[in-house]
Every structure is written in structure tokens, then in C-alpha cells.
C-alpha positions as MATLAB code, in Angstrom:
seq = 'MPVTVEQLGSQDADALRALLSKDPVHNLYLLGLLEEFGIAPKGRVPFAFYGRFDNAVLTAAVFVGGDGGLVVPSASDATATSVIADALASSLKLRGTVGDKSAVDALVRSLCQGKPRLSRTQRLFSVSADDLGPFTNPLLRLAREEDLPRLLPLSQGYVREAMERDPLAEDPRGYEARVIQRVRQRRTYVLEENGALVFKVDIGSRSQFGAELEGLYTVPAERRKGIATLCLGQISRHLLSSLPRLTMRVDERDESTARIARKVGYLAGRTWRLVLVD';
ca = [
     -55.397  159.729  -91.204;
     -52.282  157.935  -89.903;
     -52.012  156.209  -86.545;
     -50.870  158.695  -83.901;
     -49.964  158.657  -80.206;
     -50.916  161.678  -78.127;
     -51.107  162.717  -74.512;
     -54.803  162.848  -73.724;
     -56.473  166.069  -72.613;
     -59.777  166.856  -70.965;
     -61.477  166.810  -74.359;
     -60.629  163.084  -74.578;
     -62.291  162.073  -71.289;
     -65.490  160.743  -72.863;
     -63.581  158.791  -75.503;
     -61.297  157.267  -72.866;
     -64.196  156.300  -70.633;
     -66.006  154.747  -73.607;
     -62.909  152.746  -74.551;
     -62.343  151.432  -71.031;
     -66.006  150.645  -70.354;
     -66.105  148.232  -73.301;
     -64.267  145.793  -71.010;
     -64.955  147.065  -67.490;
     -63.654  143.948  -65.715;
     -60.172  144.133  -67.221;
     -60.084  147.946  -67.225;
     -61.460  148.412  -63.720;
     -58.156  149.666  -62.313;
     -57.841  152.299  -65.046;
     -61.482  153.322  -64.691;
     -60.815  153.969  -61.009;
     -57.718  156.037  -61.794;
     -59.711  158.049  -64.332;
     -62.495  158.717  -61.857;
     -60.126  159.586  -59.016;
     -57.620  161.764  -60.877;
     -59.328  162.732  -64.132;
     -57.146  163.717  -67.069;
     -54.431  166.183  -66.163;
     -53.661  169.206  -68.353;
     -51.117  168.313  -71.030;
     -47.548  168.379  -69.815;
     -48.525  168.118  -66.165;
     -46.501  165.902  -63.866;
     -46.806  163.477  -62.102;
     -49.417  161.583  -64.126;
     -50.894  161.480  -67.605;
     -52.881  159.301  -69.993;
     -51.513  158.572  -73.461;
     -53.643  157.244  -76.282;
     -53.298  155.575  -79.676;
     -55.591  157.070  -82.302;
     -56.504  155.358  -85.551;
     -58.413  157.644  -87.921;
     -59.124  159.900  -84.927;
     -60.609  156.956  -82.957;
     -59.037  156.109  -79.595;
     -58.044  152.443  -79.721;
     -55.718  151.991  -76.720;
     -54.523  153.953  -73.704;
     -51.760  153.876  -71.109;
     -51.706  155.599  -67.712;
     -48.294  156.868  -66.596;
     -47.915  157.959  -62.984;
     -44.999  158.830  -60.751;
     -42.542  159.341  -63.620;
     -42.948  155.717  -64.676;
     -43.446  154.274  -61.206;
     -46.923  153.108  -62.180;
     -47.694  152.363  -65.816;
     -51.067  150.740  -66.543;
     -52.174  149.795  -70.067;
     -55.757  149.386  -71.188;
     -56.943  145.870  -71.979;
     -56.378  146.445  -75.682;
     -54.653  144.589  -78.477;
     -50.960  144.236  -77.664;
     -50.029  145.667  -81.056;
     -51.845  148.901  -80.197;
     -50.103  149.044  -76.814;
     -46.751  148.550  -78.531;
     -47.325  151.656  -80.626;
     -47.797  153.750  -77.471;
     -44.778  152.154  -75.801;
     -42.542  152.847  -78.775;
     -43.669  156.483  -78.808;
     -42.800  156.874  -75.114;
     -39.518  154.972  -75.206;
     -37.297  158.037  -75.508;
     -38.935  159.959  -72.670;
     -40.177  157.371  -70.161;
     -38.179  155.253  -67.744;
     -40.340  152.308  -66.745;
     -40.138  151.413  -63.070;
     -43.350  149.500  -62.497;
     -46.279  148.238  -64.559;
     -49.331  146.041  -64.060;
     -52.117  144.978  -66.367;
     -53.330  142.448  -68.905;
     -50.299  140.228  -69.598;
     -50.084  140.760  -73.352;
     -50.268  144.541  -72.950;
     -47.681  144.590  -70.154;
     -45.374  142.375  -72.200;
     -45.584  144.934  -75.003;
     -44.634  147.739  -72.605;
     -41.722  145.801  -71.152;
     -40.304  145.001  -74.590;
     -40.095  148.694  -75.475;
     -39.512  150.375  -72.128;
     -37.533  147.983  -69.920;
     -33.766  147.907  -70.244;
     -32.320  144.780  -68.722;
     -34.019  142.221  -66.532;
     -36.851  143.384  -64.212;
     -36.258  143.071  -60.485;
     -39.619  141.347  -60.098;
     -41.965  139.761  -62.606;
     -45.113  138.056  -61.345;
     -47.869  136.381  -63.308;
     -51.263  136.971  -61.748;
     -54.826  135.838  -62.304;
     -57.585  138.432  -62.323;
     -60.612  137.269  -60.336;
     -64.000  138.986  -60.522;
     -67.340  138.684  -58.750;
     -70.841  140.144  -58.902;
     -73.512  140.105  -56.204;
     -75.215  137.047  -57.699;
     -72.039  134.968  -57.349;
     -71.353  135.522  -53.659;
     -71.369  132.681  -51.172;
     -72.689  132.881  -47.573;
     -69.488  134.192  -45.970;
     -69.627  137.224  -43.686;
     -67.935  138.722  -40.642;
     -69.728  141.829  -39.350;
     -66.733  142.692  -37.154;
     -64.740  143.785  -40.195;
     -64.502  147.576  -39.987;
     -62.913  150.603  -41.558;
     -59.431  151.294  -40.256;
     -58.966  154.432  -38.157;
     -55.963  156.714  -37.832;
     -55.305  155.468  -34.312;
     -54.874  151.979  -35.809;
     -51.719  153.053  -37.650;
     -49.118  151.550  -35.238;
     -50.891  148.184  -35.472;
     -51.773  148.491  -39.165;
     -48.283  149.252  -40.490;
     -46.867  145.773  -39.701;
     -49.720  144.163  -41.667;
     -49.213  146.462  -44.640;
     -45.484  145.838  -44.454;
     -46.038  142.081  -44.273;
     -48.189  142.093  -47.387;
     -45.604  143.989  -49.455;
     -42.816  141.730  -48.206;
     -44.698  138.617  -49.305;
     -46.153  139.987  -52.543;
     -43.263  142.077  -53.850;
     -40.227  140.768  -51.978;
     -39.226  144.123  -50.585;
     -39.515  145.997  -47.289;
     -41.291  149.344  -47.809;
     -40.555  150.558  -44.282;
     -36.843  149.978  -44.757;
     -36.813  151.676  -48.173;
     -38.960  154.731  -47.430;
     -40.464  154.696  -43.923;
     -42.003  158.180  -43.997;
     -43.313  157.886  -47.526;
     -44.834  154.463  -46.969;
     -46.427  155.471  -43.668;
     -47.935  158.491  -45.430;
     -49.429  156.276  -48.143;
     -50.939  153.909  -45.574;
     -52.502  156.733  -43.576;
     -53.794  158.354  -46.764;
     -55.707  155.197  -47.607;
     -57.140  155.132  -44.107;
     -58.284  158.738  -44.449;
     -59.824  157.910  -47.823;
     -61.789  155.075  -46.164;
     -60.083  152.469  -48.332;
     -58.663  150.128  -45.689;
     -60.672  147.578  -43.713;
     -59.367  145.621  -40.731;
     -60.401  142.868  -38.354;
     -59.492  143.249  -34.695;
     -59.377  140.323  -32.281;
     -58.344  140.547  -28.638;
     -56.862  144.000  -29.154;
     -54.743  143.014  -32.158;
     -55.292  143.566  -35.860;
     -55.237  140.177  -37.573;
     -56.490  140.980  -41.083;
     -56.508  143.860  -43.561;
     -57.700  144.520  -47.096;
     -57.569  147.652  -49.247;
     -59.735  149.132  -51.963;
     -57.095  149.873  -54.560;
     -59.339  151.454  -57.166;
     -63.010  152.427  -57.280;
     -65.419  153.902  -59.821;
     -69.046  153.623  -60.869;
     -68.017  150.498  -62.799;
     -66.759  148.642  -59.706;
     -63.771  148.343  -57.395;
     -60.535  146.391  -57.210;
     -59.468  144.885  -53.908;
     -55.817  144.475  -53.019;
     -53.516  143.954  -50.062;
     -55.463  140.987  -48.669;
     -53.369  139.920  -45.674;
     -53.848  137.765  -42.589;
     -51.112  137.683  -39.953;
     -49.291  134.314  -40.212;
     -50.292  133.085  -36.750;
     -54.003  133.434  -37.601;
     -54.030  131.777  -41.015;
     -56.031  128.640  -41.919;
     -58.802  129.655  -39.537;
     -61.235  130.975  -42.153;
     -60.610  134.626  -41.295;
     -59.764  135.713  -44.843;
     -62.735  133.842  -46.322;
     -65.228  135.475  -43.977;
     -63.692  138.939  -44.283;
     -63.426  138.802  -48.075;
     -67.044  137.736  -48.192;
     -67.999  140.584  -45.858;
     -66.300  143.395  -47.763;
     -67.463  141.963  -51.078;
     -71.074  141.876  -49.947;
     -70.767  145.395  -48.530;
     -69.272  146.909  -51.698;
     -71.540  145.023  -54.081;
     -74.573  146.577  -52.434;
     -73.725  149.708  -54.421;
     -71.307  148.541  -57.162;
     -71.804  146.159  -60.100;
     -68.580  144.157  -59.759;
     -65.332  143.626  -57.871;
     -61.970  142.317  -58.981;
     -58.796  141.189  -57.261;
     -55.438  140.048  -58.585;
     -53.948  136.843  -57.198;
     -50.376  135.675  -57.784;
     -50.393  132.473  -59.856;
     -48.238  130.838  -57.166;
     -50.619  131.808  -54.357;
     -52.987  128.853  -54.390;
     -54.221  129.626  -50.874;
     -55.624  133.051  -51.802;
     -56.984  131.675  -55.077;
     -58.927  129.013  -53.148;
     -60.302  131.671  -50.806;
     -61.414  133.839  -53.730;
     -63.135  130.916  -55.465;
     -64.841  129.846  -52.242;
     -66.280  133.326  -51.745;
     -67.587  133.277  -55.331;
     -64.899  134.991  -57.414;
     -64.348  133.629  -60.916;
     -60.897  133.397  -62.501;
     -60.376  135.509  -65.607;
     -57.468  136.458  -67.811;
     -53.789  136.442  -66.905;
     -52.184  139.650  -65.695;
     -48.557  140.539  -65.093;
     -46.850  142.711  -62.485;
     -43.361  143.980  -63.288;
     -41.066  146.039  -61.042;
     -37.870  147.314  -62.601;
     -36.180  148.954  -59.622;
];
């Protein structure tokens, strides 16, 4: 049988999970998306999984959400990813993608017209319970809805530093809704000191295979005091009591966060890439 690219349906769920679980560290984000959203009926908007089949065997997959606003490839051979990208080129407008660098590069070559607005090289860090150092802060807690007025500036600050844009200026209602949704889903943790929130971190993706942390942010005035180290250690220890592994992506230029991750016990893995087109 020839190589084909198809939108995946519910009958492909086991095959997709088997493909992704072969490399759970580098597919952890996709495994979380699969567990959270499942596979939508074919043709459904706003998200779908597409797969490359070779002799009826699934060899690579790409998640497409928000009409191209979030495109995530599996950690597969870049050649396989290219086949999917070429098949989607006529119907998909890429606006944002993140994943294993070689796979993202393949997507960008086929789907990105012109120069991306933002292109960041990242390092994927991972940790298991056996690797953790002795860093904890029991005052770290789940964010509550009443925290929103104090939480929004921290979330805004993270996006400004990480993605060079202001989400509250671009889409204040939409961004506020996304922040509060994460709070309601129990995915945001904060540290409060003297009535002010000084640190936040989000669980970006979670499944039985592990979770990915993102949005690690300490307010500038409280940096270099060990807050992030203790809080990252705390949430890592908490989550690893019930999960096998955690990952987090760190910008290659962000040596400070990389040092914090290594100190807590995270190990550097492969290179990832984040691309924003508009």
C-alpha cells in the first residue's frame, strides 16, 4: 500500500496512543492533548489529528488546533512529518507551532509563507521522582478565581518575556478567559507573600504518561531569592507523587531558568522550536 495522509478518527485512537507512547518524554504534550480532547469526528473544527500511514501503519502524527493557531507534530522522523505538512499545505494556514526541532522545521518549510514573527529554540527538560533535589515550598498553592486581578499581571508578564507580545493588549477578554479557565481546571499554582502573588506556574498538558509545566514566572522584584527553585521543586514533587515524569521547555537564551531546572533535578534533552507566524 502507498504512503497516505489521513485525518484520524476515533478508530485510530489506540494506534495514535501507541505511536506517541514509544517516546513519552518528547510526545508528552501531544499525549496530554489526546487525553484531554480525544480525537474529534472527521471534519470537526476547531481541532484534529492528522496521521501518516505506511502500509496501514501509523508512523507520524500532527495535531492541528485553532485553525492552525496550534500545530504540534509527533517526535517522529522529519521526513514523515514533511509528508503530512505537504498534504495540509493547501488547506492549512500555519500561525503557531511547537515541538521537536526537526519536525517543526519540516512543518515551517511547507506551511509558513514568509518569515515567522517569532522563532525560538528551546531545550526540553525532564525529571522523574528519583532525580529530584531537596527543594520545597509548602506555601505554593492552587490559584483561586478571586486571585484573577493579581494573577493576570503575572501571566501577562510571562507572555511578554517569552513571546514578545502583550496578550492583554491584543485580546483582553479572550486572554482573561483562558487564564480563568486554567484556574478552574486546577492547572495554575501560585505563591503569595505579604498579600501579593510573586510566582506562578501552569500545568500545560497532563496525561497518565506525565505532565508538562509551562509559564514559570517570578515577578522581577523577587527574582534571585530562590523562590522559583523552591516552588519548582514543590510542584514537581507534588505531581510526581502520582505521575511518572514531568517536562518543561526552556528558551535556549534563558540560562537563569535552565540553571533552576538543573538544580531541581531536571535533565536537558533534545532541542525544540517554537514558531509564531502572526
